[in-house]
N, CA, C, O and the ligand as a Tripos MOL2 file, in Angstrom:
@<TRIPOS>MOLECULE
protein
  293   291    74     0     0
PROTEIN
NO_CHARGES

@<TRIPOS>ATOM
      1 N           9.9350  -27.3550  -20.8340 N.3       1 MET1
      2 CA         11.2350  -26.6700  -20.8700 C.3       1 MET1
      3 C          12.0060  -26.9700  -19.5930 C.2       1 MET1
      4 O          11.4800  -26.8340  -18.4880 O.2       1 MET1
      5 N          13.2530  -27.3770  -19.7560 N.am      2 ALA2
      6 CA         14.0930  -27.6170  -18.5860 C.3       2 ALA2
      7 C          14.5320  -26.2760  -18.0050 C.2       2 ALA2
      8 O          14.3930  -25.2260  -18.6340 O.2       2 ALA2
      9 N          15.0530  -26.3420  -16.8200 N.am      3 LEU3
     10 CA         15.4880  -25.1260  -16.1360 C.3       3 LEU3
     11 C          16.7830  -24.6180  -16.7690 C.2       3 LEU3
     12 O          17.8760  -25.0600  -16.4140 O.2       3 LEU3
     13 N          16.6440  -23.6920  -17.7010 N.am      4 THR4
     14 CA         17.7900  -23.1290  -18.4150 C.3       4 THR4
     15 C          17.5320  -21.6570  -18.6830 C.2       4 THR4
     16 O          16.4160  -21.2700  -19.0290 O.2       4 THR4
     17 N          18.5460  -20.8480  -18.5260 N.am      5 CYS5
     18 CA         18.3790  -19.4230  -18.8100 C.3       5 CYS5
     19 C          18.2450  -19.2140  -20.3190 C.2       5 CYS5
     20 O          19.1040  -19.6600  -21.0800 O.2       5 CYS5
     21 N          17.1710  -18.5380  -20.7640 N.am      6 PRO6
     22 CA         16.9850  -18.3240  -22.2040 C.3       6 PRO6
     23 C          17.9900  -17.3260  -22.7740 C.2       6 PRO6
     24 O          18.1770  -17.2560  -23.9880 O.2       6 PRO6
     25 N          18.6240  -16.5690  -21.9150 N.am      7 ASN7
     26 CA         19.5480  -15.5410  -22.3790 C.3       7 ASN7
     27 C          20.9750  -16.0470  -22.5130 C.2       7 ASN7
     28 O          21.6010  -15.8510  -23.5550 O.2       7 ASN7
     29 N          21.5070  -16.7010  -21.4670 N.am      8 CYS8
     30 CA         22.9270  -17.0960  -21.4980 C.3       8 CYS8
     31 C          23.1210  -18.6120  -21.4740 C.2       8 CYS8
     32 O          24.2500  -19.0890  -21.5900 O.2       8 CYS8
     33 N          22.0490  -19.3670  -21.3260 N.am      9 GLY9
     34 CA         22.1770  -20.8200  -21.3760 C.3       9 GLY9
     35 C          22.5650  -21.4600  -20.0550 C.2       9 GLY9
     36 O          22.6960  -22.6810  -19.9810 O.2       9 GLY9
     37 N          22.7510  -20.6650  -19.0130 N.am     10 ASN10
     38 CA         23.0740  -21.2100  -17.7020 C.3      10 ASN10
     39 C          21.9860  -22.1890  -17.2610 C.2      10 ASN10
     40 O          20.7960  -21.8740  -17.2900 O.2      10 ASN10
     41 N          22.4220  -23.3870  -16.8520 N.am     11 ALA11
     42 CA         21.4390  -24.3770  -16.4020 C.3      11 ALA11
     43 C          21.7960  -24.8820  -15.0150 C.2      11 ALA11
     44 O          21.3070  -25.9230  -14.5780 O.2      11 ALA11
     45 N          22.6590  -24.1310  -14.3220 N.am     12 LYS12
     46 CA         23.1600  -24.6390  -13.0540 C.3      12 LYS12
     47 C          22.7660  -23.8410  -11.8210 C.2      12 LYS12
     48 O          22.3840  -24.4150  -10.8020 O.2      12 LYS12
     49 N          22.8570  -22.5290  -11.9090 N.am     13 THR13
     50 CA         22.6110  -21.7300  -10.7140 C.3      13 THR13
     51 C          21.5530  -20.6750  -10.9570 C.2      13 THR13
     52 O          21.6070  -19.9220  -11.9300 O.2      13 THR13
     53 N          20.6050  -20.6380  -10.0630 N.am     14 PHE14
     54 CA         19.4950  -19.7030  -10.2030 C.3      14 PHE14
     55 C          19.2210  -19.0060   -8.8840 C.2      14 PHE14
     56 O          19.5550  -19.5180   -7.8160 O.2      14 PHE14
     57 N          18.6190  -17.8470   -8.9680 N.am     15 LEU15
     58 CA         18.2250  -17.1100   -7.7780 C.3      15 LEU15
     59 C          16.7150  -17.1910   -7.6370 C.2      15 LEU15
     60 O          15.9740  -16.7020   -8.4900 O.2      15 LEU15
     61 N          16.2720  -17.8000   -6.5730 N.am     16 ALA16
     62 CA         14.8360  -17.8700   -6.3430 C.3      16 ALA16
     63 C          14.4720  -16.8490   -5.2790 C.2      16 ALA16
     64 O          14.9940  -16.8820   -4.1640 O.2      16 ALA16
     65 N          13.5750  -15.9460   -5.6330 N.am     17 LYS17
     66 CA         13.0990  -14.9700   -4.6480 C.3      17 LYS17
     67 C          11.7290  -15.3980   -4.1830 C.2      17 LYS17
     68 O          10.8360  -15.6550   -4.9910 O.2      17 LYS17
     69 N          11.5700  -15.4730   -2.8820 N.am     18 THR18
     70 CA         10.2620  -15.8130   -2.3420 C.3      18 THR18
     71 C           9.7800  -14.6600   -1.4840 C.2      18 THR18
     72 O          10.5560  -13.8100   -1.0490 O.2      18 THR18
     73 N           8.4970  -14.6560   -1.2600 N.am     19 LEU19
     74 CA          7.8940  -13.6010   -0.4540 C.3      19 LEU19
     75 C           7.1480  -14.2590    0.6870 C.2      19 LEU19
     76 O           6.3180  -15.1440    0.4770 O.2      19 LEU19
     77 N           7.4480  -13.8240    1.8860 N.am     20 GLN20
     78 CA          6.7660  -14.3940    3.0380 C.3      20 GLN20
     79 C           6.1650  -13.3030    3.9010 C.2      20 GLN20
     80 O           6.7910  -12.2740    4.1570 O.2      20 GLN20
     81 N           4.9560  -13.5410    4.3390 N.am     21 MET21
     82 CA          4.2670  -12.5800    5.1850 C.3      21 MET21
     83 C           4.2660  -13.0720    6.6270 C.2      21 MET21
     84 O           4.0700  -14.2580    6.8930 O.2      21 MET21
     85 N           4.4820  -12.1640    7.5290 N.am     22 HIS22
     86 CA          4.4510  -12.4790    8.9510 C.3      22 HIS22
     87 C           3.4810  -11.5400    9.6420 C.2      22 HIS22
     88 O           3.3720  -10.3690    9.2790 O.2      22 HIS22
     89 N           2.7910  -12.0470   10.6220 N.am     23 VAL23
     90 CA          1.9660  -11.1700   11.4460 C.3      23 VAL23
     91 C           2.6980  -10.9760   12.7680 C.2      23 VAL23
     92 O           2.9060  -11.9260   13.5230 O.2      23 VAL23
     93 N           3.0800   -9.7480   13.0340 N.am     24 VAL24
     94 CA          3.8190   -9.4470   14.2560 C.3      24 VAL24
     95 C           2.9090   -8.6990   15.2180 C.2      24 VAL24
     96 O           2.2960   -7.6970   14.8500 O.2      24 VAL24
     97 N           2.8240   -9.1770   16.4300 N.am     25 LYS25
     98 CA          1.9800   -8.5260   17.4250 C.3      25 LYS25
     99 C           2.8150   -7.7000   18.3910 C.2      25 LYS25
    100 O           3.7850   -8.1850   18.9740 O.2      25 LYS25
    101 N           2.4240   -6.4650   18.5450 N.am     26 ALA26
    102 CA          3.0900   -5.5860   19.4940 C.3      26 ALA26
    103 C           2.1510   -5.3590   20.6770 C.2      26 ALA26
    104 O           1.0060   -5.8090   20.6580 O.2      26 ALA26
    105 N           2.6210   -4.6810   21.6780 N.am     27 GLY27
    106 CA          1.7520   -4.3430   22.8060 C.3      27 GLY27
    107 C           2.0980   -5.1110   24.0580 C.2      27 GLY27
    108 O           1.8050   -4.6510   25.1610 O.2      27 GLY27
    109 N           2.7220   -6.2860   23.9150 N.am     28 GLY28
    110 CA          3.1540   -7.0450   25.0860 C.3      28 GLY28
    111 C           4.5460   -6.6170   25.4930 C.2      28 GLY28
    112 O           5.0280   -5.5640   25.0740 O.2      28 GLY28
    113 N           5.1980   -7.4350   26.3150 N.am     29 ALA29
    114 CA          6.5500   -7.1220   26.7470 C.3      29 ALA29
    115 C           7.5220   -7.2100   25.5730 C.2      29 ALA29
    116 O           8.4860   -6.4500   25.4780 O.2      29 ALA29
    117 N           7.2430   -8.1400   24.7020 N.am     30 GLU30
    118 CA          8.0980   -8.3220   23.5330 C.3      30 GLU30
    119 C           7.2380   -8.4140   22.2920 C.2      30 GLU30
    120 O           6.0460   -8.7120   22.3590 O.2      30 GLU30
    121 N           7.8600   -8.1560   21.1660 N.am     31 LEU31
    122 CA          7.1440   -8.3790   19.9130 C.3      31 LEU31
    123 C           6.9370   -9.8750   19.7530 C.2      31 LEU31
    124 O           7.7750  -10.6820   20.1560 O.2      31 LEU31
    125 N           5.8340  -10.2200   19.1730 N.am     32 GLU32
    126 CA          5.4930  -11.6300   19.0820 C.3      32 GLU32
    127 C           5.0690  -11.9790   17.6570 C.2      32 GLU32
    128 O           4.3490  -11.2230   17.0050 O.2      32 GLU32
    129 N           5.5170  -13.1020   17.2020 N.am     33 LEU33
    130 CA          5.1270  -13.5640   15.8810 C.3      33 LEU33
    131 C           3.8990  -14.4440   16.0350 C.2      33 LEU33
    132 O           3.9790  -15.5330   16.6040 O.2      33 LEU33
    133 N           2.7750  -13.9840   15.5350 N.am     34 SER34
    134 CA          1.5650  -14.7550   15.7870 C.3      34 SER34
    135 C           1.1490  -15.6210   14.6090 C.2      34 SER34
    136 O           0.4590  -16.6260   14.7790 O.2      34 SER34
    137 N           1.5650  -15.2340   13.4340 N.am     35 GLU35
    138 CA          1.1800  -16.0160   12.2680 C.3      35 GLU35
    139 C           2.2790  -15.9650   11.2360 C.2      35 GLU35
    140 O           3.0320  -14.9970   11.1300 O.2      35 GLU35
    141 N           2.3410  -17.0190   10.4950 N.am     36 GLN36
    142 CA          3.3330  -17.0830    9.4510 C.3      36 GLN36
    143 C           2.7250  -17.8400    8.2830 C.2      36 GLN36
    144 O           2.3440  -19.0020    8.4240 O.2      36 GLN36
    145 N           2.6340  -17.2030    7.1550 N.am     37 THR37
    146 CA          2.1100  -17.9110    5.9920 C.3      37 THR37
    147 C           3.2820  -18.5260    5.2470 C.2      37 THR37
    148 O           4.3990  -18.0130    5.3140 O.2      37 THR37
    149 N           3.0380  -19.6170    4.5390 N.am     38 PRO38
    150 CA          4.1400  -20.1900    3.7620 C.3      38 PRO38
    151 C           4.5950  -19.1870    2.7050 C.2      38 PRO38
    152 O           3.7870  -18.3970    2.2160 O.2      38 PRO38
    153 N           5.8720  -19.2110    2.3470 N.am     39 PRO39
    154 CA          6.3460  -18.2490    1.3520 C.3      39 PRO39
    155 C           5.7210  -18.5040   -0.0160 C.2      39 PRO39
    156 O           5.3360  -19.6260   -0.3430 O.2      39 PRO39
    157 N           5.6330  -17.4590   -0.7900 N.am     40 ALA40
    158 CA          5.1430  -17.5840   -2.1580 C.3      40 ALA40
    159 C           6.3070  -17.3390   -3.1060 C.2      40 ALA40
    160 O           7.2140  -16.5610   -2.8090 O.2      40 ALA40
    161 N           6.2700  -18.0020   -4.2350 N.am     41 MET41
    162 CA          7.3050  -17.8090   -5.2350 C.3      41 MET41
    163 C           7.1430  -16.4340   -5.8650 C.2      41 MET41
    164 O           6.0630  -16.0890   -6.3450 O.2      41 MET41
    165 N           8.1890  -15.6700   -5.8620 N.am     42 LEU42
    166 CA          8.0910  -14.3140   -6.3760 C.3      42 LEU42
    167 C           8.7660  -14.2030   -7.7330 C.2      42 LEU42
    168 O           8.1470  -13.7900   -8.7140 O.2      42 LEU42
    169 N          10.0360  -14.5740   -7.7810 N.am     43 GLU43
    170 CA         10.7950  -14.4490   -9.0200 C.3      43 GLU43
    171 C          11.8390  -15.5450   -9.0950 C.2      43 GLU43
    172 O          12.3460  -16.0110   -8.0740 O.2      43 GLU43
    173 N          12.1470  -15.9440  -10.2960 N.am     44 LEU44
    174 CA         13.2420  -16.8700  -10.5170 C.3      44 LEU44
    175 C          14.1800  -16.2290  -11.5330 C.2      44 LEU44
    176 O          13.8090  -15.9780  -12.6790 O.2      44 LEU44
    177 N          15.4020  -15.9720  -11.0820 N.am     45 LEU45
    178 CA         16.3560  -15.2790  -11.9400 C.3      45 LEU45
    179 C          17.5680  -16.1530  -12.2110 C.2      45 LEU45
    180 O          17.9310  -17.0100  -11.4050 O.2      45 LEU45
    181 N          18.1820  -15.9210  -13.3500 N.am     46 CYS46
    182 CA         19.4560  -16.5610  -13.6650 C.3      46 CYS46
    183 C          20.5180  -15.9540  -12.7620 C.2      46 CYS46
    184 O          20.5840  -14.7340  -12.6110 O.2      46 CYS46
    185 N          21.3530  -16.8040  -12.1580 N.am     47 ASP47
    186 CA         22.3800  -16.2910  -11.2540 C.3      47 ASP47
    187 C          23.5460  -15.6600  -12.0140 C.2      47 ASP47
    188 O          24.3450  -14.9250  -11.4330 O.2      47 ASP47
    189 N          23.6410  -15.9440  -13.3000 N.am     48 ASP48
    190 CA         24.7350  -15.3970  -14.0900 C.3      48 ASP48
    191 C          24.4120  -14.0430  -14.7100 C.2      48 ASP48
    192 O          25.2420  -13.1340  -14.6860 O.2      48 ASP48
    193 N          23.2230  -13.9050  -15.2570 N.am     49 CYS49
    194 CA         22.9280  -12.6680  -15.9960 C.3      49 CYS49
    195 C          21.6620  -11.9540  -15.5110 C.2      49 CYS49
    196 O          21.2610  -10.9360  -16.0760 O.2      49 CYS49
    197 N          21.0390  -12.4920  -14.4620 N.am     50 ASP50
    198 CA         19.8610  -11.8470  -13.8660 C.3      50 ASP50
    199 C          18.6230  -11.8050  -14.7510 C.2      50 ASP50
    200 O          17.6810  -11.0630  -14.4700 O.2      50 ASP50
    201 N          18.6200  -12.5880  -15.8040 N.am     51 THR51
    202 CA         17.4150  -12.6650  -16.6290 C.3      51 THR51
    203 C          16.3280  -13.3980  -15.8610 C.2      51 THR51
    204 O          16.5890  -14.4100  -15.2110 O.2      51 THR51
    205 N          15.1130  -12.8830  -15.9410 N.am     52 GLU52
    206 CA         14.0210  -13.5510  -15.2510 C.3      52 GLU52
    207 C          13.5270  -14.7380  -16.0620 C.2      52 GLU52
    208 O          13.2790  -14.6270  -17.2630 O.2      52 GLU52
    209 N          13.3860  -15.8720  -15.3920 N.am     53 LEU53
    210 CA         12.8600  -17.0600  -16.0600 C.3      53 LEU53
    211 C          11.3660  -17.1370  -15.8370 C.2      53 LEU53
    212 O          10.8590  -16.7440  -14.7870 O.2      53 LEU53
    213 N          10.6740  -17.6420  -16.8260 N.am     54 ASP54
    214 CA          9.2420  -17.8270  -16.6900 C.3      54 ASP54
    215 C           8.9970  -19.1180  -15.9090 C.2      54 ASP54
    216 O           9.0500  -20.2170  -16.4600 O.2      54 ASP54
    217 N           8.7310  -18.9570  -14.6260 N.am     55 PHE55
    218 CA          8.6090  -20.1090  -13.7400 C.3      55 PHE55
    219 C           7.4830  -21.0330  -14.1800 C.2      55 PHE55
    220 O           7.5670  -22.2510  -14.0230 O.2      55 PHE55
    221 N           6.4310  -20.4420  -14.7300 N.am     56 GLY56
    222 CA          5.2890  -21.2320  -15.1440 C.3      56 GLY56
    223 C           5.5670  -22.1300  -16.3430 C.2      56 GLY56
    224 O           4.8220  -23.0770  -16.5960 O.2      56 GLY56
    225 N           6.6320  -21.8410  -17.0790 N.am     57 SER57
    226 CA          6.8580  -22.6090  -18.3020 C.3      57 SER57
    227 C           7.9620  -23.6540  -18.1590 C.2      57 SER57
    228 O           8.2720  -24.3570  -19.1210 O.2      57 SER57
    229 N           8.5560  -23.7650  -16.9780 N.am     58 ILE58
    230 CA          9.5830  -24.7990  -16.8260 C.3      58 ILE58
    231 C           8.9340  -26.1600  -16.5910 C.2      58 ILE58
    232 O           7.7700  -26.2600  -16.2050 O.2      58 ILE58
    233 N           9.6970  -27.1650  -16.8270 N.am     59 ASP59
    234 CA          9.2940  -28.5520  -16.6440 C.3      59 ASP59
    235 C           8.5190  -28.7330  -15.3310 C.2      59 ASP59
    236 O           8.9910  -28.3280  -14.2690 O.2      59 ASP59
    237 N           7.3330  -29.3390  -15.4100 N.am     60 SER60
    238 CA          6.4650  -29.3960  -14.2290 C.3      60 SER60
    239 C           7.0920  -30.1860  -13.0760 C.2      60 SER60
    240 O           6.8510  -29.8890  -11.9060 O.2      60 SER60
    241 N           7.8910  -31.1860  -13.4180 N.am     61 GLU61
    242 CA          8.5600  -31.9720  -12.3750 C.3      61 GLU61
    243 C           9.5810  -31.1080  -11.6300 C.2      61 GLU61
    244 O           9.6700  -31.1480  -10.4030 O.2      61 GLU61
    245 N          10.3470  -30.3280  -12.3950 N.am     62 GLN62
    246 CA         11.3410  -29.4310  -11.7930 C.3      62 GLN62
    247 C          10.6770  -28.3130  -11.0130 C.2      62 GLN62
    248 O          11.1800  -27.8540   -9.9880 O.2      62 GLN62
    249 N           9.5370  -27.8900  -11.5260 N.am     63 ARG63
    250 CA          8.8070  -26.8150  -10.8500 C.3      63 ARG63
    251 C           8.3180  -27.3070   -9.4790 C.2      63 ARG63
    252 O           8.4130  -26.6070   -8.4700 O.2      63 ARG63
    253 N           7.7990  -28.5240   -9.4860 N.am     64 ARG64
    254 CA          7.3030  -29.1150   -8.2410 C.3      64 ARG64
    255 C           8.4450  -29.2900   -7.2300 C.2      64 ARG64
    256 O           8.3000  -29.0220   -6.0370 O.2      64 ARG64
    257 N           9.5820  -29.7520   -7.7580 N.am     65 GLU65
    258 CA         10.7470  -29.9790   -6.9190 C.3      65 GLU65
    259 C          11.2510  -28.6700   -6.2970 C.2      65 GLU65
    260 O          11.6290  -28.6190   -5.1260 O.2      65 GLU65
    261 N          11.2430  -27.6360   -7.1090 N.am     66 MET66
    262 CA         11.6910  -26.3190   -6.6580 C.3      66 MET66
    263 C          10.7780  -25.7730   -5.5650 C.2      66 MET66
    264 O          11.2570  -25.2340   -4.5670 O.2      66 MET66
    265 N           9.4700  -25.9110   -5.7480 N.am     67 LEU67
    266 CA          8.5200  -25.4290   -4.7480 C.3      67 LEU67
    267 C           8.7030  -26.1740   -3.4290 C.2      67 LEU67
    268 O           8.6250  -25.5950   -2.3460 O.2      67 LEU67
    269 N           8.9490  -27.4730   -3.5550 N.am     68 LEU68
    270 CA          9.1500  -28.3090   -2.3840 C.3      68 LEU68
    271 C          10.4270  -27.8960   -1.6500 C.2      68 LEU68
    272 O          10.4600  -27.7870   -0.4240 O.2      68 LEU68
    273 N          11.4700  -27.6730   -2.4400 N.am     69 LEU69
    274 CA         12.7750  -27.2900   -1.9050 C.3      69 LEU69
    275 C          12.7040  -25.9730   -1.1400 C.2      69 LEU69
    276 O          13.3480  -25.8090   -0.1040 O.2      69 LEU69
    277 N          11.9220  -25.0470   -1.6570 N.am     70 LEU70
    278 CA         11.8270  -23.7190   -1.0620 C.3      70 LEU70
    279 C          10.7460  -23.6480    0.0200 C.2      70 LEU70
    280 O          10.6270  -22.6450    0.7240 O.2      70 LEU70
    281 N           9.9730  -24.7060    0.1430 N.am     71 GLY71
    282 CA          8.8960  -24.7060    1.1330 C.3      71 GLY71
    283 C           7.7750  -23.7660    0.7590 C.2      71 GLY71
    284 O           7.0630  -23.2470    1.6180 O.2      71 GLY71
    285 N           7.6260  -23.5520   -0.5440 N.am     72 VAL72
    286 CA          6.5910  -22.6490   -1.0300 C.3      72 VAL72
    287 C           5.2420  -23.3480   -1.0200 C.2      72 VAL72
    288 O           5.1040  -24.4510   -1.5500 O.2      72 VAL72
    289 N           4.2640  -22.7170   -0.4270 N.am     73 GLY73
    290 CA          2.9520  -23.3430   -0.3210 C.3      73 GLY73
    291 C           2.0060  -22.8910   -1.4190 C.2      73 GLY73
    292 O           0.8570  -23.3320   -1.4650 O.2      73 GLY73
    293 ZN         21.5130  -16.1500  -17.7950 Zn       74 ZN74
@<TRIPOS>BOND
     1     1     2 1
     2     2     3 1
     3     3     4 2
     4     3     5 am
     5     5     6 1
     6     6     7 1
     7     7     8 2
     8     7     9 am
     9     9    10 1
    10    10    11 1
    11    11    12 2
    12    11    13 am
    13    13    14 1
    14    14    15 1
    15    15    16 2
    16    15    17 am
    17    17    18 1
    18    18    19 1
    19    19    20 2
    20    19    21 am
    21    21    22 1
    22    22    23 1
    23    23    24 2
    24    23    25 am
    25    25    26 1
    26    26    27 1
    27    27    28 2
    28    27    29 am
    29    29    30 1
    30    30    31 1
    31    31    32 2
    32    31    33 am
    33    33    34 1
    34    34    35 1
    35    35    36 2
    36    35    37 am
    37    37    38 1
    38    38    39 1
    39    39    40 2
    40    39    41 am
    41    41    42 1
    42    42    43 1
    43    43    44 2
    44    43    45 am
    45    45    46 1
    46    46    47 1
    47    47    48 2
    48    47    49 am
    49    49    50 1
    50    50    51 1
    51    51    52 2
    52    51    53 am
    53    53    54 1
    54    54    55 1
    55    55    56 2
    56    55    57 am
    57    57    58 1
    58    58    59 1
    59    59    60 2
    60    59    61 am
    61    61    62 1
    62    62    63 1
    63    63    64 2
    64    63    65 am
    65    65    66 1
    66    66    67 1
    67    67    68 2
    68    67    69 am
    69    69    70 1
    70    70    71 1
    71    71    72 2
    72    71    73 am
    73    73    74 1
    74    74    75 1
    75    75    76 2
    76    75    77 am
    77    77    78 1
    78    78    79 1
    79    79    80 2
    80    79    81 am
    81    81    82 1
    82    82    83 1
    83    83    84 2
    84    83    85 am
    85    85    86 1
    86    86    87 1
    87    87    88 2
    88    87    89 am
    89    89    90 1
    90    90    91 1
    91    91    92 2
    92    91    93 am
    93    93    94 1
    94    94    95 1
    95    95    96 2
    96    95    97 am
    97    97    98 1
    98    98    99 1
    99    99   100 2
   100    99   101 am
   101   101   102 1
   102   102   103 1
   103   103   104 2
   104   103   105 am
   105   105   106 1
   106   106   107 1
   107   107   108 2
   108   107   109 am
   109   109   110 1
   110   110   111 1
   111   111   112 2
   112   111   113 am
   113   113   114 1
   114   114   115 1
   115   115   116 2
   116   115   117 am
   117   117   118 1
   118   118   119 1
   119   119   120 2
   120   119   121 am
   121   121   122 1
   122   122   123 1
   123   123   124 2
   124   123   125 am
   125   125   126 1
   126   126   127 1
   127   127   128 2
   128   127   129 am
   129   129   130 1
   130   130   131 1
   131   131   132 2
   132   131   133 am
   133   133   134 1
   134   134   135 1
   135   135   136 2
   136   135   137 am
   137   137   138 1
   138   138   139 1
   139   139   140 2
   140   139   141 am
   141   141   142 1
   142   142   143 1
   143   143   144 2
   144   143   145 am
   145   145   146 1
   146   146   147 1
   147   147   148 2
   148   147   149 am
   149   149   150 1
   150   150   151 1
   151   151   152 2
   152   151   153 am
   153   153   154 1
   154   154   155 1
   155   155   156 2
   156   155   157 am
   157   157   158 1
   158   158   159 1
   159   159   160 2
   160   159   161 am
   161   161   162 1
   162   162   163 1
   163   163   164 2
   164   163   165 am
   165   165   166 1
   166   166   167 1
   167   167   168 2
   168   167   169 am
   169   169   170 1
   170   170   171 1
   171   171   172 2
   172   171   173 am
   173   173   174 1
   174   174   175 1
   175   175   176 2
   176   175   177 am
   177   177   178 1
   178   178   179 1
   179   179   180 2
   180   179   181 am
   181   181   182 1
   182   182   183 1
   183   183   184 2
   184   183   185 am
   185   185   186 1
   186   186   187 1
   187   187   188 2
   188   187   189 am
   189   189   190 1
   190   190   191 1
   191   191   192 2
   192   191   193 am
   193   193   194 1
   194   194   195 1
   195   195   196 2
   196   195   197 am
   197   197   198 1
   198   198   199 1
   199   199   200 2
   200   199   201 am
   201   201   202 1
   202   202   203 1
   203   203   204 2
   204   203   205 am
   205   205   206 1
   206   206   207 1
   207   207   208 2
   208   207   209 am
   209   209   210 1
   210   210   211 1
   211   211   212 2
   212   211   213 am
   213   213   214 1
   214   214   215 1
   215   215   216 2
   216   215   217 am
   217   217   218 1
   218   218   219 1
   219   219   220 2
   220   219   221 am
   221   221   222 1
   222   222   223 1
   223   223   224 2
   224   223   225 am
   225   225   226 1
   226   226   227 1
   227   227   228 2
   228   227   229 am
   229   229   230 1
   230   230   231 1
   231   231   232 2
   232   231   233 am
   233   233   234 1
   234   234   235 1
   235   235   236 2
   236   235   237 am
   237   237   238 1
   238   238   239 1
   239   239   240 2
   240   239   241 am
   241   241   242 1
   242   242   243 1
   243   243   244 2
   244   243   245 am
   245   245   246 1
   246   246   247 1
   247   247   248 2
   248   247   249 am
   249   249   250 1
   250   250   251 1
   251   251   252 2
   252   251   253 am
   253   253   254 1
   254   254   255 1
   255   255   256 2
   256   255   257 am
   257   257   258 1
   258   258   259 1
   259   259   260 2
   260   259   261 am
   261   261   262 1
   262   262   263 1
   263   263   264 2
   264   263   265 am
   265   265   266 1
   266   266   267 1
   267   267   268 2
   268   267   269 am
   269   269   270 1
   270   270   271 1
   271   271   272 2
   272   271   273 am
   273   273   274 1
   274   274   275 1
   275   275   276 2
   276   275   277 am
   277   277   278 1
   278   278   279 1
   279   279   280 2
   280   279   281 am
   281   281   282 1
   282   282   283 1
   283   283   284 2
   284   283   285 am
   285   285   286 1
   286   286   287 1
   287   287   288 2
   288   287   289 am
   289   289   290 1
   290   290   291 1
   291   291   292 2
@<TRIPOS>SUBSTRUCTURE
     1 MET1         2 RESIDUE 1 A MET
     2 ALA2         6 RESIDUE 1 A ALA
     3 LEU3        10 RESIDUE 1 A LEU
     4 THR4        14 RESIDUE 1 A THR
     5 CYS5        18 RESIDUE 1 A CYS
     6 PRO6        22 RESIDUE 1 A PRO
     7 ASN7        26 RESIDUE 1 A ASN
     8 CYS8        30 RESIDUE 1 A CYS
     9 GLY9        34 RESIDUE 1 A GLY
    10 ASN10       38 RESIDUE 1 A ASN
    11 ALA11       42 RESIDUE 1 A ALA
    12 LYS12       46 RESIDUE 1 A LYS
    13 THR13       50 RESIDUE 1 A THR
    14 PHE14       54 RESIDUE 1 A PHE
    15 LEU15       58 RESIDUE 1 A LEU
    16 ALA16       62 RESIDUE 1 A ALA
    17 LYS17       66 RESIDUE 1 A LYS
    18 THR18       70 RESIDUE 1 A THR
    19 LEU19       74 RESIDUE 1 A LEU
    20 GLN20       78 RESIDUE 1 A GLN
    21 MET21       82 RESIDUE 1 A MET
    22 HIS22       86 RESIDUE 1 A HIS
    23 VAL23       90 RESIDUE 1 A VAL
    24 VAL24       94 RESIDUE 1 A VAL
    25 LYS25       98 RESIDUE 1 A LYS
    26 ALA26      102 RESIDUE 1 A ALA
    27 GLY27      106 RESIDUE 1 A GLY
    28 GLY28      110 RESIDUE 1 A GLY
    29 ALA29      114 RESIDUE 1 A ALA
    30 GLU30      118 RESIDUE 1 A GLU
    31 LEU31      122 RESIDUE 1 A LEU
    32 GLU32      126 RESIDUE 1 A GLU
    33 LEU33      130 RESIDUE 1 A LEU
    34 SER34      134 RESIDUE 1 A SER
    35 GLU35      138 RESIDUE 1 A GLU
    36 GLN36      142 RESIDUE 1 A GLN
    37 THR37      146 RESIDUE 1 A THR
    38 PRO38      150 RESIDUE 1 A PRO
    39 PRO39      154 RESIDUE 1 A PRO
    40 ALA40      158 RESIDUE 1 A ALA
    41 MET41      162 RESIDUE 1 A MET
    42 LEU42      166 RESIDUE 1 A LEU
    43 GLU43      170 RESIDUE 1 A GLU
    44 LEU44      174 RESIDUE 1 A LEU
    45 LEU45      178 RESIDUE 1 A LEU
    46 CYS46      182 RESIDUE 1 A CYS
    47 ASP47      186 RESIDUE 1 A ASP
    48 ASP48      190 RESIDUE 1 A ASP
    49 CYS49      194 RESIDUE 1 A CYS
    50 ASP50      198 RESIDUE 1 A ASP
    51 THR51      202 RESIDUE 1 A THR
    52 GLU52      206 RESIDUE 1 A GLU
    53 LEU53      210 RESIDUE 1 A LEU
    54 ASP54      214 RESIDUE 1 A ASP
    55 PHE55      218 RESIDUE 1 A PHE
    56 GLY56      222 RESIDUE 1 A GLY
    57 SER57      226 RESIDUE 1 A SER
    58 ILE58      230 RESIDUE 1 A ILE
    59 ASP59      234 RESIDUE 1 A ASP
    60 SER60      238 RESIDUE 1 A SER
    61 GLU61      242 RESIDUE 1 A GLU
    62 GLN62      246 RESIDUE 1 A GLN
    63 ARG63      250 RESIDUE 1 A ARG
    64 ARG64      254 RESIDUE 1 A ARG
    65 GLU65      258 RESIDUE 1 A GLU
    66 MET66      262 RESIDUE 1 A MET
    67 LEU67      266 RESIDUE 1 A LEU
    68 LEU68      270 RESIDUE 1 A LEU
    69 LEU69      274 RESIDUE 1 A LEU
    70 LEU70      278 RESIDUE 1 A LEU
    71 GLY71      282 RESIDUE 1 A GLY
    72 VAL72      286 RESIDUE 1 A VAL
    73 GLY73      290 RESIDUE 1 A GLY
    74 ZN74       293 GROUP 0 **** ****
């Protein structure tokens, strides 16, 4: 399946939500970022109607490209 909204047919603009975890260390003079994990893909929504797309069912080439684009590990 190509990247297309099943609800409104939009195939151009999407909202990708990613989740990233940070480890912040306190106790020193300043807060410090000690670790950063790569972001994980959380949700992919249509930018027109907010319908959630099933990320797992889109074209594998596009899926790979999207993960690369977002820096999702
Ligand atoms: Zn839509």
